[in-house]
Residue frames as a rotation matrix with the C-alpha (Angstrom) as fourth column:
UNK 1
0.569 0.821 0.048 0.05
0.822 -0.568 -0.030 0.03
0.003 0.057 -0.998 -0.07
UNK 2
0.125 -0.549 0.826 1.21
0.442 -0.715 -0.542 3.49
0.888 0.433 0.153 -0.84
UNK 3
-0.710 -0.503 -0.493 2.79
0.662 -0.236 -0.712 5.44
0.241 -0.832 0.500 2.12
UNK 4
-0.841 0.389 0.376 0.27
-0.382 -0.919 0.095 8.23
0.383 -0.064 0.922 1.75
UNK 5
0.198 0.954 -0.225 -2.69
-0.438 0.291 0.850 5.92
0.877 -0.070 0.476 2.35
UNK 6
-0.095 -0.285 -0.954 -0.98
0.690 0.672 -0.270 4.29
0.718 -0.683 0.132 5.29
UNK 7
-0.935 -0.334 -0.120 -0.81
0.316 -0.630 -0.710 7.58
0.161 -0.701 0.694 7.05
UNK 8
-0.459 0.825 0.331 -4.48
-0.553 -0.556 0.621 8.06
0.696 0.102 0.711 6.66
UNK 9
0.123 0.556 -0.822 -5.20
0.337 0.756 0.562 5.26
0.934 -0.346 -0.095 9.11
UNK 10
-0.411 -0.224 -0.884 -3.89
0.910 -0.052 -0.410 7.17
0.046 -0.973 0.225 12.03
UNK 11
0.577 0.782 -0.236 -5.78
0.777 -0.615 -0.137 10.12
-0.252 -0.104 -0.962 13.30
UNK 12
0.114 -0.597 -0.794 -2.65
0.045 -0.796 0.604 12.46
-0.993 -0.104 -0.064 13.06
UNK 13
-0.760 -0.488 0.429 -2.07
0.378 0.204 0.903 11.20
-0.528 0.848 0.030 9.44
UNK 14
-0.077 0.858 0.508 -5.64
0.992 0.014 0.126 11.78
0.101 0.514 -0.852 8.49
UNK 15
0.670 0.280 -0.688 -5.52
0.465 -0.880 0.095 15.21
-0.579 -0.384 -0.720 10.05
UNK 16
-0.254 -0.908 -0.333 -2.26
0.078 -0.363 0.929 15.94
-0.964 0.209 0.163 8.13
UNK 17
-0.774 0.002 0.633 -3.74
0.615 0.237 0.752 14.99
-0.148 0.972 -0.184 4.77
UNK 18
0.406 0.911 0.065 -6.92
0.913 -0.403 -0.060 16.95
-0.028 0.084 -0.996 5.47
UNK 19
0.463 -0.242 -0.853 -4.80
0.196 -0.910 0.365 20.04
-0.864 -0.336 -0.374 6.29
UNK 20
-0.713 -0.700 0.042 -2.74
0.160 -0.104 0.982 19.71
-0.682 0.707 0.187 3.11
UNK 21
-0.469 0.527 0.709 -5.86
0.846 0.040 0.531 19.55
0.252 0.849 -0.465 1.00
UNK 22
0.580 0.722 -0.377 -7.49
0.787 -0.616 0.031 22.38
-0.210 -0.315 -0.926 2.90
UNK 23
0.491 -0.475 -0.731 -4.38
0.063 -0.817 0.573 24.58
-0.869 -0.328 -0.371 2.78
UNK 24
0.996 -0.010 -0.085 -3.29
-0.085 -0.105 -0.991 23.58
0.001 0.994 -0.105 -0.63
UNK 25
0.168 -0.961 0.220 0.09
-0.963 -0.111 0.247 22.30
-0.212 -0.253 -0.944 0.40
UNK 26
0.326 -0.088 -0.941 1.81
-0.338 0.919 -0.203 18.93
0.883 0.385 0.270 -0.17
UNK 27
0.995 0.057 -0.078 2.56
0.051 0.375 0.926 16.53
0.083 -0.925 0.370 2.53
UNK 28
0.186 -0.982 -0.032 6.34
0.879 0.181 -0.440 17.02
0.438 0.053 0.897 1.89
UNK 29
-0.024 -0.175 0.984 5.96
-0.024 -0.984 -0.176 20.50
0.999 -0.028 0.019 3.04
UNK 30
0.396 0.232 0.888 4.78
-0.872 -0.209 0.443 19.53
0.289 -0.950 0.119 6.55
UNK 31
0.889 0.119 -0.443 6.26
0.003 0.964 0.265 16.04
0.459 -0.237 0.856 6.87
UNK 32
-0.138 -0.990 -0.016 9.64
0.241 -0.017 -0.970 17.33
0.961 -0.138 0.241 8.01
UNK 33
-0.346 0.147 0.927 7.88
-0.800 -0.563 -0.209 18.49
0.491 -0.813 0.313 11.18
UNK 34
0.199 0.269 -0.942 7.98
0.133 0.945 0.298 15.57
0.971 -0.184 0.153 13.52
UNK 35
0.967 0.224 -0.124 8.21
0.139 -0.048 0.989 14.89
0.216 -0.973 -0.078 17.28
UNK 36
0.227 -0.965 -0.132 12.02
0.953 0.192 0.235 14.62
-0.202 -0.179 0.963 17.02
UNK 37
-0.254 -0.258 0.932 12.22
0.651 -0.758 -0.033 17.99
0.715 0.599 0.360 15.17
UNK 38
0.513 0.591 0.623 10.00
-0.043 -0.707 0.706 19.74
0.858 -0.389 -0.337 17.68
UNK 39
0.919 -0.219 -0.328 12.00
0.375 0.228 0.899 18.41
-0.122 -0.949 0.291 20.70
UNK 40
-0.081 -0.976 0.201 15.28
0.997 -0.079 0.015 19.32
0.001 0.202 0.979 19.09
UNK 41
-0.158 0.091 0.983 13.99
0.352 -0.925 0.142 22.85
0.923 0.369 0.114 18.21
UNK 42
0.834 0.538 0.122 12.64
0.075 -0.329 0.941 23.23
0.547 -0.776 -0.314 21.74
UNK 43
0.726 -0.583 -0.364 15.82
0.625 0.339 0.704 22.15
-0.287 -0.738 0.610 23.39
UNK 44
-0.328 -0.873 0.361 18.01
0.945 -0.303 0.126 24.37
0.000 0.382 0.924 21.03
UNK 45
0.057 0.447 -0.893 15.59
0.378 -0.837 -0.395 27.30
-0.924 -0.315 -0.217 21.51
UNK 46
-0.937 -0.315 0.152 15.45
0.234 -0.239 0.942 27.66
-0.261 0.918 0.297 17.77
UNK 47
-0.209 0.925 0.318 11.67
0.967 0.147 0.209 27.96
0.147 0.351 -0.925 17.86
UNK 48
0.241 0.458 -0.856 11.66
0.607 -0.759 -0.235 31.59
-0.757 -0.463 -0.461 19.03
UNK 49
-0.722 -0.389 -0.573 13.03
-0.194 -0.681 0.706 33.00
-0.664 0.621 0.416 15.76
UNK 50
-0.887 0.407 0.218 10.36
0.384 0.389 0.837 31.25
0.256 0.827 -0.501 14.03
UNK 51
-0.334 0.850 -0.408 7.57
0.723 -0.047 -0.689 33.01
-0.605 -0.525 -0.599 15.83
UNK 52
-0.377 0.163 -0.912 7.57
-0.419 -0.908 0.010 35.86
-0.826 0.386 0.410 13.24
UNK 53
-0.896 -0.048 -0.440 7.22
-0.430 0.339 0.837 33.42
0.109 0.940 -0.324 10.47
UNK 54
-0.733 0.648 -0.206 4.50
0.676 0.660 -0.329 31.53
-0.077 -0.380 -0.922 12.33
UNK 55
-0.262 0.631 -0.730 2.57
0.309 -0.662 -0.683 34.83
-0.914 -0.404 -0.022 12.92
UNK 56
-0.589 -0.077 -0.805 2.96
-0.626 -0.586 0.514 35.80
-0.511 0.807 0.297 9.22
UNK 57
-0.919 0.259 -0.297 1.63
0.005 0.761 0.648 32.41
0.394 0.594 -0.701 8.02
UNK 58
-0.502 0.807 -0.312 -1.31
0.788 0.277 -0.550 32.75
-0.357 -0.522 -0.775 10.41
UNK 59
-0.208 0.440 -0.874 -2.17
-0.163 -0.896 -0.412 36.30
-0.964 0.056 0.258 9.24
UNK 60
-0.720 -0.039 -0.692 -1.96
-0.676 -0.181 0.714 35.17
-0.153 0.983 0.104 5.59
UNK 61
-0.871 0.462 -0.168 -4.22
0.444 0.886 0.135 32.21
0.211 0.043 -0.976 6.32
UNK 62
-0.304 0.749 -0.589 -6.65
0.430 -0.443 -0.786 34.63
-0.850 -0.493 -0.187 7.85
UNK 63
-0.259 0.216 -0.941 -6.69
-0.679 -0.734 0.019 36.66
-0.686 0.645 0.337 4.69
UNK 64
-0.942 -0.065 -0.329 -6.85
-0.296 0.622 0.725 33.58
0.157 0.781 -0.605 2.44
UNK 65
-0.647 0.712 -0.272 -10.01
0.672 0.702 0.238 32.35
0.361 -0.029 -0.932 4.18
UNK 66
-0.162 0.683 0.712 -11.62
0.257 -0.668 0.698 35.77
0.953 0.296 -0.068 4.49
UNK 67
0.412 0.257 -0.874 -11.13
0.910 -0.060 0.411 36.38
0.053 -0.965 -0.259 8.27
UNK 68
0.054 -0.407 -0.912 -8.99
0.220 -0.886 0.408 39.48
-0.974 -0.223 0.042 7.42
UNK 69
0.833 0.198 0.516 -8.36
0.538 -0.080 -0.839 41.42
-0.125 0.977 -0.173 4.16
UNK 70
-0.204 -0.827 -0.523 -5.44
0.187 -0.558 0.809 42.92
-0.961 0.068 0.268 2.39
UNK 71
0.691 0.717 -0.096 -6.87
0.039 -0.170 -0.985 44.56
-0.722 0.676 -0.145 -0.68
UNK 72
0.375 -0.512 -0.773 -3.56
-0.884 -0.448 -0.132 45.02
-0.279 0.733 -0.621 -2.48
UNK 73
-0.774 -0.607 0.179 -2.90
-0.523 0.773 0.359 41.20
-0.356 0.184 -0.916 -2.61
UNK 74
0.194 0.777 -0.599 -4.90
-0.904 0.378 0.198 38.74
0.380 0.503 0.776 -4.74
UNK 75
0.832 0.231 0.505 -5.26
-0.478 0.760 0.440 35.06
-0.282 -0.608 0.742 -3.82
UNK 76
0.734 -0.672 -0.103 -2.18
0.370 0.521 -0.769 33.93
0.570 0.526 0.631 -5.86
UNK 77
0.024 -0.767 0.641 -0.04
-0.372 -0.603 -0.706 36.38
0.928 -0.221 -0.300 -3.94
UNK 78
0.264 0.201 0.943 -1.30
-0.963 -0.003 0.270 35.14
0.057 -0.980 0.193 -0.63
UNK 79
0.993 0.073 0.097 -0.87
-0.077 0.996 0.036 31.44
-0.094 -0.043 0.995 -1.58
UNK 80
0.518 -0.851 0.090 2.59
0.226 0.035 -0.974 32.17
0.825 0.525 0.210 -2.92
UNK 81
0.013 -0.515 0.857 3.56
-0.685 -0.628 -0.368 33.95
0.728 -0.583 -0.361 0.45
UNK 82
0.662 0.395 0.636 2.24
-0.732 0.521 0.438 31.07
-0.159 -0.756 0.635 2.47
UNK 83
0.930 -0.367 -0.029 4.18
0.335 0.876 -0.348 28.48
0.153 0.314 0.937 0.47
UNK 84
0.252 -0.895 0.368 7.36
-0.031 -0.388 -0.921 30.70
0.967 0.221 -0.126 0.52
UNK 85
0.125 -0.146 0.981 7.16
-0.963 -0.257 0.084 31.02
0.240 -0.955 -0.173 4.44
UNK 86
0.861 0.348 0.371 6.74
-0.449 0.863 0.233 27.28
-0.239 -0.367 0.899 4.62
UNK 87
0.818 -0.564 0.111 9.75
0.530 0.665 -0.526 26.51
0.223 0.490 0.843 2.51
UNK 88
0.442 -0.739 0.509 12.22
-0.237 -0.643 -0.728 29.30
0.865 0.201 -0.460 3.29
UNK 89
0.732 -0.369 -0.573 15.03
0.680 0.453 0.576 28.49
0.047 -0.811 0.583 5.66
UNK 90
0.926 -0.378 0.027 17.65
-0.375 -0.907 0.192 30.57
-0.048 -0.188 -0.981 7.16
């Protein structure tokens, strides 16, 4: 069975696939975030510099789903910004 479908049998995997479909991103964009990564980031205190990126993604998702508005951006700009924030590394 394909690995994508195996993930759907767990609640976390099903939620991840739902979020990918809902937010229009691929599973590879979020699969690098796992328990080991989170604990490592927490222990190394590298999560603090990511707060700005997380807040930007949160705001852009609010705009994408009409909870907020930015009249100068169209949907393509918003989606590009979200994907860019998810992919960019320092």
